[in-house]
mmCIF file of the C-alpha atoms, coordinates in Angstrom:
data_MODEL
# 
_entry.id   MODEL 
# 
loop_
_atom_site.group_PDB 
_atom_site.id 
_atom_site.type_symbol 
_atom_site.label_atom_id 
_atom_site.label_alt_id 
_atom_site.label_comp_id 
_atom_site.label_asym_id 
_atom_site.label_entity_id 
_atom_site.label_seq_id 
_atom_site.pdbx_PDB_ins_code 
_atom_site.Cartn_x 
_atom_site.Cartn_y 
_atom_site.Cartn_z 
_atom_site.occupancy 
_atom_site.B_iso_or_equiv 
_atom_site.pdbx_formal_charge 
_atom_site.auth_seq_id 
_atom_site.auth_comp_id 
_atom_site.auth_asym_id 
_atom_site.auth_atom_id 
_atom_site.pdbx_PDB_model_num 
ATOM 1  C CA . MET A 1 1  ? 0.000   0.000  0.000   1.00 0.00 ? 1  MET A CA 1 
ATOM 2  C CA . LYS A 1 2  ? 1.237   3.441  -0.938  1.00 0.00 ? 2  LYS A CA 1 
ATOM 3  C CA . ARG A 1 3  ? 0.165   6.594  0.953   1.00 0.00 ? 3  ARG A CA 1 
ATOM 4  C CA . VAL A 1 4  ? 0.737   10.263 0.172   1.00 0.00 ? 4  VAL A CA 1 
ATOM 5  C CA . PRO A 1 5  ? -0.429  13.260 2.246   1.00 0.00 ? 5  PRO A CA 1 
ATOM 6  C CA . VAL A 1 6  ? -2.164  16.099 0.399   1.00 0.00 ? 6  VAL A CA 1 
ATOM 7  C CA . SER A 1 7  ? -3.808  19.362 1.394   1.00 0.00 ? 7  SER A CA 1 
ATOM 8  C CA . VAL A 1 8  ? -7.047  20.779 -0.041  1.00 0.00 ? 8  VAL A CA 1 
ATOM 9  C CA . PRO A 1 9  ? -6.027  23.959 -1.924  1.00 0.00 ? 9  PRO A CA 1 
ATOM 10 C CA . TRP A 1 10 ? -9.448  25.111 -3.131  1.00 0.00 ? 10 TRP A CA 1 
ATOM 11 C CA . LYS A 1 11 ? -11.036 27.969 -1.168  1.00 0.00 ? 11 LYS A CA 1 
ATOM 12 C CA . GLU A 1 12 ? -14.458 26.287 -1.502  1.00 0.00 ? 12 GLU A CA 1 
ATOM 13 C CA . GLY A 1 13 ? -13.018 23.016 -0.181  1.00 0.00 ? 13 GLY A CA 1 
ATOM 14 C CA . LEU A 1 14 ? -13.285 19.673 -1.936  1.00 0.00 ? 14 LEU A CA 1 
ATOM 15 C CA . HIS A 1 15 ? -16.429 20.450 -3.941  1.00 0.00 ? 15 HIS A CA 1 
ATOM 16 C CA . MET A 1 16 ? -17.947 18.809 -7.040  1.00 0.00 ? 16 MET A CA 1 
ATOM 17 C CA . ARG A 1 17 ? -15.590 20.130 -9.706  1.00 0.00 ? 17 ARG A CA 1 
ATOM 18 C CA . PRO A 1 18 ? -12.304 18.929 -8.141  1.00 0.00 ? 18 PRO A CA 1 
ATOM 19 C CA . ALA A 1 19 ? -14.050 15.769 -6.937  1.00 0.00 ? 19 ALA A CA 1 
ATOM 20 C CA . ALA A 1 20 ? -15.018 15.021 -10.543 1.00 0.00 ? 20 ALA A CA 1 
ATOM 21 C CA . ARG A 1 21 ? -11.395 15.514 -11.631 1.00 0.00 ? 21 ARG A CA 1 
ATOM 22 C CA . LEU A 1 22 ? -10.239 13.130 -8.894  1.00 0.00 ? 22 LEU A CA 1 
ATOM 23 C CA . VAL A 1 23 ? -12.752 10.443 -9.863  1.00 0.00 ? 23 VAL A CA 1 
ATOM 24 C CA . LYS A 1 24 ? -11.936 10.776 -13.562 1.00 0.00 ? 24 LYS A CA 1 
ATOM 25 C CA . ARG A 1 25 ? -8.231  10.412 -12.817 1.00 0.00 ? 25 ARG A CA 1 
ATOM 26 C CA . ALA A 1 26 ? -8.818  7.465  -10.448 1.00 0.00 ? 26 ALA A CA 1 
ATOM 27 C CA . MET A 1 27 ? -10.659 5.574  -13.195 1.00 0.00 ? 27 MET A CA 1 
ATOM 28 C CA . ARG A 1 28 ? -7.393  5.323  -15.168 1.00 0.00 ? 28 ARG A CA 1 
ATOM 29 C CA . PHE A 1 29 ? -5.824  2.935  -12.663 1.00 0.00 ? 29 PHE A CA 1 
ATOM 30 C CA . ARG A 1 30 ? -6.384  -0.671 -11.643 1.00 0.00 ? 30 ARG A CA 1 
ATOM 31 C CA . SER A 1 31 ? -5.336  -0.092 -8.025  1.00 0.00 ? 31 SER A CA 1 
ATOM 32 C CA . GLU A 1 32 ? -7.873  0.469  -5.282  1.00 0.00 ? 32 GLU A CA 1 
ATOM 33 C CA . LEU A 1 33 ? -7.794  4.187  -4.482  1.00 0.00 ? 33 LEU A CA 1 
ATOM 34 C CA . ARG A 1 34 ? -9.084  5.823  -1.328  1.00 0.00 ? 34 ARG A CA 1 
ATOM 35 C CA . LEU A 1 35 ? -9.032  9.262  0.216   1.00 0.00 ? 35 LEU A CA 1 
ATOM 36 C CA . ARG A 1 36 ? -8.774  9.494  3.997   1.00 0.00 ? 36 ARG A CA 1 
ATOM 37 C CA . LEU A 1 37 ? -9.798  12.415 6.202   1.00 0.00 ? 37 LEU A CA 1 
ATOM 38 C CA . GLY A 1 38 ? -9.194  11.466 9.817   1.00 0.00 ? 38 GLY A CA 1 
ATOM 39 C CA . ASP A 1 39 ? -11.202 8.305  10.467  1.00 0.00 ? 39 ASP A CA 1 
ATOM 40 C CA . ASN A 1 40 ? -13.342 8.756  7.336   1.00 0.00 ? 40 ASN A CA 1 
ATOM 41 C CA . MET A 1 41 ? -12.509 7.062  4.035   1.00 0.00 ? 41 MET A CA 1 
ATOM 42 C CA . ALA A 1 42 ? -13.870 7.576  0.530   1.00 0.00 ? 42 ALA A CA 1 
ATOM 43 C CA . ASP A 1 43 ? -13.527 5.389  -2.538  1.00 0.00 ? 43 ASP A CA 1 
ATOM 44 C CA . LEU A 1 44 ? -11.941 7.651  -5.157  1.00 0.00 ? 44 LEU A CA 1 
ATOM 45 C CA . ARG A 1 45 ? -14.181 6.127  -7.828  1.00 0.00 ? 45 ARG A CA 1 
ATOM 46 C CA . SER A 1 46 ? -17.290 7.537  -6.128  1.00 0.00 ? 46 SER A CA 1 
ATOM 47 C CA . ILE A 1 47 ? -17.885 11.262 -6.521  1.00 0.00 ? 47 ILE A CA 1 
ATOM 48 C CA . ILE A 1 48 ? -20.545 11.203 -3.790  1.00 0.00 ? 48 ILE A CA 1 
ATOM 49 C CA . ALA A 1 49 ? -18.170 9.529  -1.326  1.00 0.00 ? 49 ALA A CA 1 
ATOM 50 C CA . VAL A 1 50 ? -15.431 12.071 -2.090  1.00 0.00 ? 50 VAL A CA 1 
ATOM 51 C CA . VAL A 1 51 ? -17.717 15.100 -1.662  1.00 0.00 ? 51 VAL A CA 1 
ATOM 52 C CA . LEU A 1 52 ? -19.292 13.666 1.511   1.00 0.00 ? 52 LEU A CA 1 
ATOM 53 C CA . LEU A 1 53 ? -15.884 13.694 3.201   1.00 0.00 ? 53 LEU A CA 1 
ATOM 54 C CA . GLY A 1 54 ? -16.592 17.391 3.688   1.00 0.00 ? 54 GLY A CA 1 
ATOM 55 C CA . ALA A 1 55 ? -12.945 18.409 3.352   1.00 0.00 ? 55 ALA A CA 1 
ATOM 56 C CA . GLY A 1 56 ? -12.581 22.168 3.644   1.00 0.00 ? 56 GLY A CA 1 
ATOM 57 C CA . CYS A 1 57 ? -9.804  24.399 2.389   1.00 0.00 ? 57 CYS A CA 1 
ATOM 58 C CA . GLY A 1 58 ? -6.529  23.460 4.069   1.00 0.00 ? 58 GLY A CA 1 
ATOM 59 C CA . ALA A 1 59 ? -7.745  20.050 5.249   1.00 0.00 ? 59 ALA A CA 1 
ATOM 60 C CA . MET A 1 60 ? -5.023  17.418 5.362   1.00 0.00 ? 60 MET A CA 1 
ATOM 61 C CA . LEU A 1 61 ? -5.983  14.251 3.507   1.00 0.00 ? 61 LEU A CA 1 
ATOM 62 C CA . GLU A 1 62 ? -4.169  11.058 2.681   1.00 0.00 ? 62 GLU A CA 1 
ATOM 63 C CA . VAL A 1 63 ? -4.328  9.368  -0.711  1.00 0.00 ? 63 VAL A CA 1 
ATOM 64 C CA . GLU A 1 64 ? -4.052  5.580  -0.379  1.00 0.00 ? 64 GLU A CA 1 
ATOM 65 C CA . ALA A 1 65 ? -3.573  3.071  -3.178  1.00 0.00 ? 65 ALA A CA 1 
ATOM 66 C CA . SER A 1 66 ? -3.041  -0.652 -3.263  1.00 0.00 ? 66 SER A CA 1 
ATOM 67 C CA . GLY A 1 67 ? -2.417  -2.621 -6.405  1.00 0.00 ? 67 GLY A CA 1 
ATOM 68 C CA . GLY A 1 68 ? -0.007  -3.099 -9.256  1.00 0.00 ? 68 GLY A CA 1 
ATOM 69 C CA . ASP A 1 69 ? 0.076   0.544  -10.330 1.00 0.00 ? 69 ASP A CA 1 
ATOM 70 C CA . GLU A 1 70 ? -0.201  2.130  -6.857  1.00 0.00 ? 70 GLU A CA 1 
ATOM 71 C CA . ASN A 1 71 ? 2.875   4.356  -7.214  1.00 0.00 ? 71 ASN A CA 1 
ATOM 72 C CA . GLU A 1 72 ? 1.653   5.952  -10.440 1.00 0.00 ? 72 GLU A CA 1 
ATOM 73 C CA . ALA A 1 73 ? -1.886  6.184  -9.078  1.00 0.00 ? 73 ALA A CA 1 
ATOM 74 C CA . VAL A 1 74 ? -1.034  8.143  -5.914  1.00 0.00 ? 74 VAL A CA 1 
ATOM 75 C CA . GLU A 1 75 ? 1.228   10.488 -7.877  1.00 0.00 ? 75 GLU A CA 1 
ATOM 76 C CA . ALA A 1 76 ? -1.523  11.181 -10.407 1.00 0.00 ? 76 ALA A CA 1 
ATOM 77 C CA . ILE A 1 77 ? -4.141  11.818 -7.708  1.00 0.00 ? 77 ILE A CA 1 
ATOM 78 C CA . ALA A 1 78 ? -1.774  14.000 -5.661  1.00 0.00 ? 78 ALA A CA 1 
ATOM 79 C CA . ALA A 1 79 ? -1.125  16.094 -8.798  1.00 0.00 ? 79 ALA A CA 1 
ATOM 80 C CA . VAL A 1 80 ? -4.815  17.103 -8.858  1.00 0.00 ? 80 VAL A CA 1 
ATOM 81 C CA . PHE A 1 81 ? -4.309  18.748 -5.469  1.00 0.00 ? 81 PHE A CA 1 
ATOM 82 C CA . GLN A 1 82 ? -1.522  20.909 -6.953  1.00 0.00 ? 82 GLN A CA 1 
ATOM 83 C CA . ASP A 1 83 ? -4.018  22.522 -9.352  1.00 0.00 ? 83 ASP A CA 1 
ATOM 84 C CA . THR A 1 84 ? -5.605  25.402 -7.419  1.00 0.00 ? 84 THR A CA 1 
ATOM 85 C CA . GLU A 1 85 ? -8.065  26.451 -10.140 1.00 0.00 ? 85 GLU A CA 1 
# 
């Protein structure tokens, strides 16, 4: 399992538009991908689960992946958090 910490850069928090980008990117990989906020976890292939995390601006999350392409998967998901638009 590979884990990478990320921070929510969007002033509106993790809302529908960035959540959609995350889900779209997650669909490219075979690995299981999850987003963790404290004790709460969301499947990165479910836009509803991602939005329901309720992660506000500045929240510290952890991207988790397990599978054959986990390294590439966490890097690709973490890159979405670098885009502040």
